[in-house]
KEDREN-678410 format. One record per residue: residue in one letter; z, x, y of N, C-alpha, C in turn. Coordinates in steps of 0.001 Angstrom, whole numbers, padded with zeros to 6 digits, always signed. Last residue first. Layout:
// residues N
AZXYZXYZXY;...
END
This chain:
// residues 318
L-017767+006158-009494-018119+004911-008349-017765+003550-009057;T-016068+008866-009845-016742+007525-010516-017066+006690-009055;A-015709+012625-009084-015289+010772-008732-015822+009899-009590;G-016310+015135-009252-015572+014111-010344-014677+013040-009966;E-016312+015162-005700-016570+016288-007079-015674+014940-008026;V-018019+012566-004219-016802+013286-003989-016957+013934-006005;P-021398+012937-002867-020218+012139-003902-019348+013240-003689;Q-022235+012996+000640-022257+013551-000721-021157+013237-001423;D-021515+010858+002127-022896+011048+002311-023281+012437+000901;P-019486+008217+000103-019637+009447+001128-021614+010019+001287;V-020259+004550+000571-019528+006156-000340-020267+006802+000755;V-019722+001453+000807-019671+002768+001507-019106+003757+000653;M-020474-001548-000327-019717-000323-000607-020317+000679+000313;T-019900-005141+000451-020824-003676+000717-019938-002454-000111;G-019435-007722-002004-019361-007009-000473-020608-006294-000704;V-019153-008419-004689-019190-009336-004007-018803-008944-002338;G-020370-007321-007966-019469-006937-006888-019931-008489-005931;E-021771-007155-010636-022213-007952-009629-021558-007581-008363;D-020477-005420-012612-022137-005090-011984-021705-005484-010443;T-016707-005617-012470-018365-006246-012597-019393-005327-012000;F-014535-004734-011430-014624-004533-012801-015700-005549-013222;I-014284-004936-008319-013651-003509-009228-014341-003404-011013;E-014908-006851-007747-015722-006413-007669-015491-004908-008125;L-014019-009035-009303-015311-009105-009440-015844-007761-008699;L-011236-008647-008795-011433-008382-010066-012993-008150-010303;I-011196-009266-005628-011429-007864-006171-011218-007424-007750;A-011875-012189-006052-013228-011303-005275-012605-009628-005637;H-010735-014257-006548-010653-013103-007381-012009-012195-007114;Q-012470-017196-004658-011627-016263-005869-011354-015035-006596;V-013685-015804-001495-014273-016041-003090-013034-015413-004207;R-013177-014760+000914-012964-016435+000374-013273-016578-001085;G-013216-012416+001333-011629-012832+000324-011987-014112+000373;D-015795-010385+000089-015407-011608+000913-014174-012316+000024;I-015092-006947+001475-015323-007992-000317-015324-009212+000834;V-016066-003441+001574-015642-004661+002349-016219-006115+001675;R-014700-000590+000083-015427-001773+000279-015545-002563+001089;A-015369+002910-000062-014525+001944+000701-016048+000622+000699;T-014943+005387-002708-015463+004278-002240-014932+003452-000959;T-013176+007868-002324-014412+007749-003352-015249+006688-002675;V-011603+009507+000595-011849+008249-000680-013202+008295-000831;G-012537+011654+001529-011543+012039+000694-011819+010948-000129;N-012913+011040+004462-011458+011451+004283-010873+011578+002929;R-015406+009481+004584-014853+010727+004852-013988+011556+005217;V-013970+007435+003252-014995+008273+002797-015461+009358+003565;A-012339+006337+005948-011841+006615+004249-012654+007765+003546;H-013674+006400+008109-012622+007142+007847-012436+007415+006674;L-015776+004113+007682-016021+005087+007529-015157+006449+007438;C-013423+002053+006957-014243+002326+005684-014642+003896+005956;G-012633+001802+009581-011664+002109+008734-012947+002436+007138;E-015212+000650+010785-015116+002178+011016-014066+002678+010092;M-015341-001504+009530-016234-000248+009314-016053+000938+009749;K-013088-002468+011046-013165-002710+009481-014122-001707+008788;P-013874-002559+013530-012670-001940+012537-012802-001893+011078;V-016363-004197+013534-016296-003123+013907-014957-001858+013134;M-015925-006777+013154-016477-006322+012204-016334-004393+012394;G-015923-007692+015841-014779-007966+014997-014654-007557+013454;S-018005-007260+017283-016835-006232+017957-015537-006860+016795;A-020895-006686+015197-020083-007651+015854-018579-006830+016114;L-022432-003681+015301-021510-004634+014780-021346-005465+015856;E-024133-001484+016664-024622-002637+016520-024011-003608+016068;P-022394+000870+016051-022931+000916+017347-023534-000917+017830;L-023040+001170+013357-021739+001077+013878-021664+000264+015323;L-025046+002264+012451-024995+000838+012494-024021+000390+013058;T-024701+005111+011969-025612+004797+012805-025687+002964+012968;E-022615+004995+010080-022411+005490+011377-023496+005089+012380;L-023794+004215+007576-023069+003346+008273-022933+003787+009816;E-025240+006462+007133-026078+005188+007560-025415+004238+008117;S-023263+008215+006772-024096+008629+007870-025081+007333+007915;A-022080+006919+004510-021315+007198+005433-022300+007459+006779;T-024280+004774+002730-023649+005998+002960-023224+006180+004270;L-024301+001361+001081-024703+002402+002204-023902+003532+002294;Q-024837-001405-000833-024687-000209-000759-024889+000441+000581;S-025585-004030+000056-024788-003790-001236-024451-002660-001178;I-025828-006042+002839-026104-004532+002228-025093-004058+001126;V-026957-009070+002405-025906-008269+003038-026517-007430+002281;D-029213-011235+004545-029117-010279+002984-027797-009416+003756;D-029334-013255+006601-027968-013048+006015-028074-012057+004160;S-030676-012562+009953-030787-012544+008323-029514-012608+007659;N-030383-012569+012257-031510-012872+012152-031565-013134+010347;P-028113-011799+013620-028134-012805+012617-029182-013500+012448;W-028372-009424+011062-027545-010604+011829-027523-010740+012941;D-028807-007555+009268-029799-007934+010033-029338-009084+010776;A-027629-006987+006656-028521-005951+007325-029256-006214+008543;Y-023746-007420+006648-025204-008167+007081-026109-007266+007427;L-021476-006781+004926-022275-006133+005725-023587-006769+006009;G-020161-010083+003333-019976-008115+003201-020869-007433+004733;E-019943-012247+003830-020014-012091+002360-020006-010314+002358;V-016415-012644+005396-017832-012730+005261-018318-012157+004247;D-013819-012250+005979-014469-013737+005928-015945-013699+005983;T-012227-009263+004345-012931-010292+005068-013392-011440+005025;L-010712-006971+002356-011067-008365+002551-011429-008888+004067;V-011260-003639+001827-011019-004566+002994-011328-005834+002701;M-010385-001370-000525-010700-002540-000455-010797-003486+000879;L-010816+002209-001209-010459+001028-000087-011233-000130-000348;T-010404+004289-004237-010996+002975-003414-010308+002621-002465;E-008617+006357-004915-010296+006120-005419-011083+005094-005016;A-006668+007882-002411-006946+006726-003208-008835+006856-003739;G-005152+009957-001337-006416+010377-001873-006826+009287-002710;L-003550+009309+000803-002950+008867-000584-004025+009538-001737;A-004900+009523+002981-003482+010576+002834-003154+010101+001360;A-006794+007312+002492-007269+008905+002808-006142+009682+002434;A-005471+004980+002671-005656+005545+001754-006497+006889+001534;L-004105+005317+005210-003174+005401+004326-004253+005943+002754;A-006332+004775+006790-005627+006232+007214-004822+006560+006059;A-007632+002014+006115-008187+003282+005619-007206+004620+006066;A-004983+000398+006940-005235+000921+005522-006306+001772+005111;A-005041+001247+009520-003818+001373+008675-003761+001767+007337;T-007238+000032+010181-007135+001157+010387-006331+001651+009562;D-006503-002922+009492-007783-002029+008697-007651-000551+008806;A-004657-003142+011045-004402-003379+009813-005260-002470+008891;N-003820-002224+014033-004749-002668+013325-004610-002476+011511;V-000651-001684+014667-001779-000940+014197-002637-001816+013341;N+001647-001666+017190+001191-002800+016845-000008-002095+016032;Y+004624+000192+017654+003506+000148+017882+002686-000936+016741;V+007262+000993+019658+006807+000602+018115+005787-000065+018269;H+008752+003738+021114+007753+003037+021023+007723+002440+019302;D+010322+005855+021914+011099+004853+020786+009962+003654+020761;D+008296+008516+021802+009394+007773+022397+009764+007021+021193;D+006684+010430+019979+007548+011065+021169+008275+010427+021681;A+005973+008912+017535+006445+010563+017419+007132+010709+018795;S+006053+005569+017307+005912+006717+018049+006423+007859+017558;R+005823+003602+014321+006712+003739+015512+005883+005173+016100;A+003789+000737+013554+003869+002182+013457+004971+002614+014368;I+002779-001729+010975+003412-001231+012078+003879+000000+012023;S+001540-003459+008846+000471-002164+009767+001596-002254+010980;S+003294-003299+005940+002743-004321+007405+002529-003105+007907;V+002447-002967+002519+003253-002393+004116+002579-003001+005268;V+003965-002939-000568+003306-003751+000388+003998-003600+001941;P+003740-001362-003535+003961-001289-002170+003275-002163-001226;I+004391-002030-006463+003707-002919-005662+003522-002695-004286;R+005742+000376-009117+005958-001158-008393+004560-000838-007518;G+006459+002426-010603+005581+001202-011348+005540+000318-010209;D+007408+004564-009748+008176+003826-009986+007522+002722-011036;D+005370+005666-008165+005553+006793-009456+006608+005869-010510;L+004833+004090-006593+004040+004105-007283+004308+004500-008810;L+007113+004639-004714+007204+003464-005233+006001+003420-006665;A+006387+007122-004285+008086+007161-004972+007734+005724-005289;Q+004486+007021-002202+004131+007493-003259+005177+007247-004628;V+005635+005603-000464+004288+004856-000691+004237+005551-002267;A+007084+007778+000855+007718+006669+000167+006849+005857-000547;G+005293+009790+001315+006446+010068+000245+007087+008649-000151;T+003250+010315+002836+003264+009420+002045+004447+009241+000673;D+002936+009947+006097+003593+010269+005538+003785+009957+003889;I+000403+010430+008637+001050+009828+007429+001907+010179+006805;E-000192+010191+012056+000523+011028+011081+000594+009988+009664;A-001395+008812+013926-001571+010034+014120-001092+010588+012810;I-003410+005712+014201-002443+006590+013346-002427+007681+014160;E-002718+004326+017528-003809+004990+016785-002924+005733+015952;G-001541+001242+018534-001407+002433+017993-002140+002671+017436;V-001079-001035+020984-001361-000984+020201-001547+000621+019964;R+000813-002038+023513+001227-001667+022278+000508-001332+021215;G-002204-002179+025859-000812-002142+025598-000156-001360+024245;L-004514-001174+025872-004543-002313+025332-002689-002605+024874;D-006820-000453+028665-005102-000255+028227-004878-001650+027368;V-009955+001153+028358-008940+000117+028748-007607+000286+028006;R-011931+003398+030422-011202+003198+029133-009874+002135+029702;E-015895+002508+030290-014437+002397+030943-012991+002402+029761;G-018224+002282+028704-017929+003148+029434-016460+003266+030120;D-017898-000312+027505-018803-000217+029223-018211+000915+029691;I-014381+000108+027123-015525-000971+026872-016525-000547+028504;E-012442+001720+024532-013999+001751+025518-014428+000824+025586;A-009160+001437+024538-010245+000623+023878-011208+001350+025070;Y-006009+003324+023379-006778+003120+024198-008167+002629+023843;R-003247+003600+021749-004261+003614+021648-005539+003341+022714;K-000633+006142+021127-000767+004978+021942-002619+005175+022127;T+000375+007138+017746-000457+007304+019095-000663+006293+019831;A+001831+006878+015138+001311+005897+016152+001246+007042+017455;T+003087+006719+011575+003337+007531+012876+002321+007228+013733;M+004264+005564+008791+002993+005696+009537+003412+005871+011097;T+006754+006539+007331+005391+006443+006675+004103+006564+007831;H+009608+006494+008161+008217+007824+009138+006508+007432+008329;A+010774+004868+006715+010584+006472+006017+009361+007132+007049;D+008763+002312+007845+009871+003375+006788+009386+004400+006512;E+006843+001847+010078+008142+002198+010338+009194+003378+009360;G+005206+000291+008124+004526+001756+008518+005807+002368+009082;T+007251-001441+005872+006476-001251+006897+006166-000079+007360;M+007749-003099+002945+007970-001873+003618+006981-001904+005081;G+008487-004658-000111+007697-004838+001312+008098-003621+001980;V+007577-004231-003430+008340-003936-002569+007944-003980-000814;A+006804-005905-006831+006445-005755-005120+007663-005102-004629;L+007639-006553-009376+006794-005468-008761+006705-004733-007574;P+009344-008156-011280+009553-007368-010296+009027-006170-009810;G+006557-011018-011897+007724-009468-012282+008261-009179-010780;H+005238-012881-011032+004337-012093-011975+005294-011379-012396;E+006610-013015-008399+006297-014221-009432+005942-013979-011062;N+005710-010862-007160+007277-010879-008179+007202-012218-008887;L+003770-012029-005414+003357-011095-006204+004752-011002-007347;L+004652-013759-003701+003929-014007-004546+003421-013330-005729;G+006685-012236-002810+007201-013101-003515+006462-013665-004326;V+005065-010363-000785+005986-009893-001866+006114-011270-002938;L+004204-012698+000535+003109-011446-000421+004013-011394-001765;E+006394-013145+002459+005253-014359+001366+004844-013816+000185;R+007281-011339+003653+008052-011899+002650+007404-012649+001926;Q+005095-010427+004889+005558-009738+003907+005803-010367+002922;V+004751-012786+007082+003785-012483+006427+003902-011835+004832;Q+007747-012737+008050+006712-013638+007520+005940-013115+006420;G+008457-010054+009012+009937-011212+008444+009084-012582+007651;A+006843-008298+009245+007828-007863+008633+008447-009073+008225;L+004698-009857+011098+004221-009370+010279+005261-009101+008823;V+006806-011536+012880+005384-012034+012253+005328-011372+010777;M+007789-009048+013984+008551-010607+013337+007857-011125+012402;R+006049-007676+015185+006917-007422+014286+007886-007979+013280;V+005222-009731+017157+004354-009012+015891+005047-008539+014878;V+006737-010156+018868+006414-011472+017980+005586-010699+016806;D+007415-007542+020054+008497-008410+019190+007627-009545+018416;M+005042-007579+020963+004949-006902+020058+006241-007359+019304;A+004982-009666+023051+004129-009702+022144+004444-008376+020676;E+006687-007941+025120+007073-009377+024454+005899-009558+023343;P+004475-005779+025643+006199-005529+024893+006466-007055+024115;T+001132-006677+024553+002408-006476+025667+003872-006320+024714;T-001323-006199+023171-000315-006658+022677+000848-005850+023642;V-004767-007126+022408-003897-006450+023721-002249-007013+023283;R-006219-006539+019317-005203-007319+020166-004420-007030+021341;L-009621-005975+019448-008328-005111+019154-007365-006410+019762;G-012394-006407+019972-011591-006328+018576-010617-006042+018264;A-012319-005347+022671-013268-004304+021729-012747-004211+020176;K-009799-007181+022925-010186-006047+023771-011174-005414+022736;F-007956-010661+023399-008550-009079+022710-009683-008610+023026;E-004934-012526+023913-006256-011528+024644-006802-010811+023309;S-002621-014843+024142-003727-013814+022901-004766-013454+023830;A+000238-015693+025966-001203-015716+025745-002092-014634+024743;I+002769-017329+024426+002261-016286+025128+000963-016090+024967;G+004038-019501+023959+003258-019596+025185+003287-018662+025657;L+004814-020033+021263+006432-019059+022462+005023-019612+023870;K+002669-020785+019907+003917-021448+019838+005138-020755+020947;E+001128-018718+020284+000789-020040+020592+002292-020932+021114;L+002632-017056+018646+002582-016565+019988+001863-017777+021017;Q+002024-018199+016342+003578-017968+016750+003679-017394+018156;A-000417-018075+015531-000044-019374+016039+001450-019346+016343;S-001313-015056+016265-001688-015980+017228-001008-016954+017043;I+000396-014425+014045+000804-013588+015057+000210-015371+015901;Q-001286-016057+011557-000079-016231+011895+000558-015619+013349;P-003860-014618+012099-003639-015835+012244-002143-016670+012483;G-003013-011529+011731-003959-012360+012552-003520-013794+012787;G-002163-009908+009793-001355-011234+010037-002022-011709+011533;G-001982-007054+007647-002051-007343+008962-001646-009080+008955;H-001378-005052+004904-001772-005860+005434-001295-006405+006962;V-001639-003191+001896-001642-003349+003952-002109-004441+004080;V-000810-002271-000989-001370-003609-000441-000888-003247+001040;V-001973-000695-003801-001075-000614-002724-001800-001934-001833;P-002065-000178-007397-002787-001035-006085-001537-000636-005206;R-002654+001777-009371-002071+001791-008922-002332+001010-007275;L-003845+000489-013248-004303+001165-011748-003103+001177-010916;G-003178-000582-015519-003280+000750-015689-003709+001512-014006;A-003406-003717-015577-004895-002753-016007-004325-001267-016183;H-001448-003694-014202-000964-004287-015857-002346-003772-016147;R-002210-003663-011500-001180-002808-011629-001038-002881-013432;L-004396-005476-011757-004553-004442-011498-003596-003128-011996;F-002535-007777-011511-003622-007351-013066-003949-006578-012859;V-001500-007941-009210-000443-007826-010402-001909-007274-012042;V-003496-008558-007832-003092-007482-007797-002051-007019-008894;D-004495-011020-009045-005629-010045-009251-004933-008520-008418;Q-002469-012481-008023-002810-012698-009566-003611-011427-009957;A-002763-012586-005350-001701-011998-006148-001678-011689-007583;F-005326-013794-005115-005265-012327-004407-003608-012043-005738;A-004366-016350-005957-005804-015267-006634-005310-014163-006275;A-002785-017288-003904-002189-017123-005164-003042-016026-005993;K-004214-017163-001386-003328-016141-001723-002784-016279-003175;L-006700-019110-002456-006647-017666-002306-005451-016676-002390;E-004867-021271-002267-005240-020722-003424-005407-019595-003746;Q-003550-021526+000737-003102-021421-000485-003441-020733-002198;D-004978-019692+002963-005653-020321+001901-004211-020233+001105;V-004629-017127+004733-003966-019065+004810-004252-019738+004180;M-005417-014958+003325-003909-015110+003944-003373-016470+004290;A-007853-015416+003200-007319-015236+001991-005655-015560+002295;N-009210-015123+005826-008796-016512+004871-008157-016623+004216;G-008000-012000+006842-008837-013451+006268-008766-014064+006081;G-006756-009786+004624-006337-010282+005856-007313-011520+005609;F-004935-006487+002875-004837-008015+002483-005368-008716+004307;K-006644-003727+001726-006502-004434+003103-006502-005666+002975;I-005526-001791-000790-006056-003117-000355-005705-003460+000644;V-005974+001371-002528-005665+000818-001511-006311-000847-000832;V-005499+002042-005658-006169+001572-005016-005689+001081-003750;T-005361+005547-007503-005100+004240-006483-005900+003517-005797;K-005954+005344-011154-006118+005745-009923-005501+004818-008971;G-005424+004503-013493-004527+005842-013212-004441+005906-012113;H-008404+003741-014843-007234+004130-015118-006705+005001-014049;H-011450+003486-013830-010688+003310-012917-008799+003509-013341;R-012360+003790-016223-012974+004468-014990-012093+004193-014222;T-011910+002127-018148-011511+002931-018514-011176+004130-017351;L-012088-000595-016632-010833-000418-016928-010578+001119-017469;W-014889-000304-016596-013884-000144-015529-012702+000183-015706;P-015230-000256-019941-015498+000624-018788-015370+000835-017545;L-014374-002933-020206-013485-001787-020837-014285-000378-020138;A-015276-005548-019697-014628-004812-017936-014141-003656-018837;E-016574-006619-021654-017862-006169-020613-016821-005198-019409;I-014117-007179-023502-015031-005890-023551-015416-005568-022398;L-013603-009325-021469-012357-008504-021807-013522-007161-022288;T-015952-011072-022535-015665-010984-020556-014609-009278-020526;R-015587-011666-025146-016793-010599-025014-016495-010341-023229;A-013273-013190-025086-013121-011591-025882-014083-010519-025173;K-014277-015127-024387-013297-014328-023510-013220-013319-023696;P-016056-016090-026016-016652-015620-024682-015493-014460-023808;L-014595-017011-028052-015058-015624-028353-015682-015453-026788;A-012730-019294-028399-012448-017932-027337-013285-016827-027530;T-014417-020496-030270-014219-021074-029567-013771-019901-027892;H-015988-019099-032716-014826-019110-032327-014709-019622-030506;K-017655-020307-035897-017529-020546-034376-016357-020029-034008;R-018646-017507-038153-018115-018995-037852-017625-019127-036591;A-019497-015283-038798-020650-015935-038227-019571-017417-037889;T-017259-014060-039902-017565-013472-038070-018524-014633-038067;P-016694-014395-041925-015499-015383-041146-016353-014512-039403;P-019864-015325-044001-018778-014577-043082-017785-015227-042046;T-020586-017573-046537-020720-017340-044823-019246-016646-044417;G-020726-017767-049009-021107-016518-048780-021097-016547-046977;A-020797-021177-048923-020472-020377-049845-021199-018941-049184;P-020335-023368-046529-021104-022758-047219-020862-021312-047847;T-017221-025369-046094-017902-023860-045419-019053-023395-046631;A-016275-028434-046137-016862-027354-046962-017510-026427-045896;A-013329-029690-045151-014317-029770-045145-015061-028281-045375;A-011344-030571-048094-011678-030082-046675-012940-029978-046641;A-011232-033858-049747-011482-032676-049921-011819-031610-048566;P-007464-034950-050375-008889-035149-049568-009355-033774-049686;F-006186-034530-053697-006114-034905-052179-007634-034859-051547;T-004711-035833-056692-005712-035229-055729-005786-035404-054376;D-002754-036844-058452-002471-035633-057766-003454-035280-056172;S-001821-040287-058001-002635-038959-058136-002295-038258-057666;M+001066-041910-059891+000421-041670-058742-000997-040468-058813;
END
């Protein structure tokens, strides 16, 4: 029997290993490109408002959970604040309770408030916590009521110069970050439902999730507030143009606010509040794009609109 074996594929003499083809090399390059952002944001708190189409599309929900867990393992401190508009509307319709919006906010009767509380804390939050915890024992659900994290006062809307009663709709009056900070220090991901209790009576208030996320971001001294929505960002001249404003200052945003569509107002008001109260950047991003959070934080491209303070925060990195 012959002791010879088939010849191996020849490699030209002197070819260095680095010159050989590695099919996974593009993945390594992508990771290295993210290094400056990983360094920049390491240890920073990021508050993410989860909402829009990302809440109802199964693939987008799964991608969102992956993004948040990635942030946590990359050394950031993510906090998720969520509403549940589509789910609340569906449950109200199922129960035969009418939905009404004024100035972009849901009019909330005591009867509707019971539904809001049930859906946010019992349905939306539990599903989101479950998705995050598929990747490890990381997420902990809570509401703004827990540990007096969010205290609210009754909110009114102003329409055509008149004060309009919105029912059990609240405006954040105070934030106690103790419970959230404790969870972050323990390596957890807080998932907060936008419900708050009144300081002066026994009422529970429905708080707009954009407003709640902005208030919490400011109280935590977050590096970034990210608001997921169903549009590409803030349009420069909608509906005449679909050009998105990539960046603007707080003062520039304040000038634009009166011209915005009602549904966009709470989001941009939240961004304005955040950057005027110590948050380095506030971003409205397109939640219809899978992994939009990672694209926004770890690439130059971005997928939305970034709001910055008129004067850069000392020591901050954008």
